[in-house]
C-alpha positions in Angstrom: -2.6 27.2 -13.0 -1.7 29.2 -16.1 -3.2 32.2 -18.2 -5.6 29.7 -19.9 -9.2 32.0 -19.5 -11.5 28.9 -19.2 -9.1 27.2 -16.5 -10.4 26.5 -13.8 -13.5 25.3 -16.0 -11.3 23.0 -17.7 -9.1 21.0 -14.6 -12.7 20.7 -12.6 -14.0 19.3 -15.6 -11.0 17.1 -15.6 -10.7 16.7 -11.7 -14.9 15.5 -12.0 -14.6 12.7 -14.8 -11.5 11.4 -13.4 -12.7 11.1 -9.8 -16.0 9.8 -11.4 -14.3 7.0 -13.0 -12.5 6.2 -10.1 -15.6 5.9 -8.5 -16.5 3.1 -10.8 -12.6 1.3 -10.6 -11.4 3.0 -14.5 -8.4 4.3 -14.7 -7.5 5.9 -18.2 -3.6 6.5 -17.7 -3.3 9.2 -20.9 -6.6 11.0 -19.6 -5.9 14.9 -19.1 -6.1 17.9 -21.5 -5.5 18.5 -25.0 -2.7 20.8 -25.3 -3.1 21.8 -28.7 -6.7 23.4 -27.4 -4.8 24.0 -24.3 -1.8 26.7 -25.9 -5.0 28.3 -28.0 -6.9 31.4 -27.1 -10.5 30.4 -27.5 -13.6 31.5 -26.3 -14.4 27.6 -25.0 -12.6 24.8 -22.6 -9.8 23.6 -23.6 -10.9 19.3 -25.3 -10.3 17.2 -22.8 -8.1 13.8 -24.0 -9.7 10.2 -22.8 -6.8 9.1 -24.2 -6.1 5.2 -25.3 -7.5 2.5 -23.1 -7.1 -1.6 -23.8 -10.3 -3.1 -24.5 -11.4 -4.2 -21.0 -11.1 -0.9 -19.3 -13.2 0.0 -22.9 -16.1 -2.7 -21.7 -16.1 -1.1 -18.6 -16.6 2.8 -19.4 -19.1 1.3 -21.2 -20.7 -0.4 -19.1 -20.6 2.2 -16.3 -22.4 4.0 -18.6 -25.1 2.0 -19.1 -25.9 2.0 -15.2 -29.4 4.3 -14.8 
């Protein structure tokens, strides 16, 4: 773990998002903390980058988000 002031918040959010996506059978290989925002010292948590994924994954993601 780093000394970034929002490290735990950001890594917990990232883990929660990975778990929620996995529950729908979705894996985003590029899902990670955005390194430039993580390297800075801001008053807010680092950004989370969804990365790149193919059209099939985009369709599964859209379907999962559309569910009530």
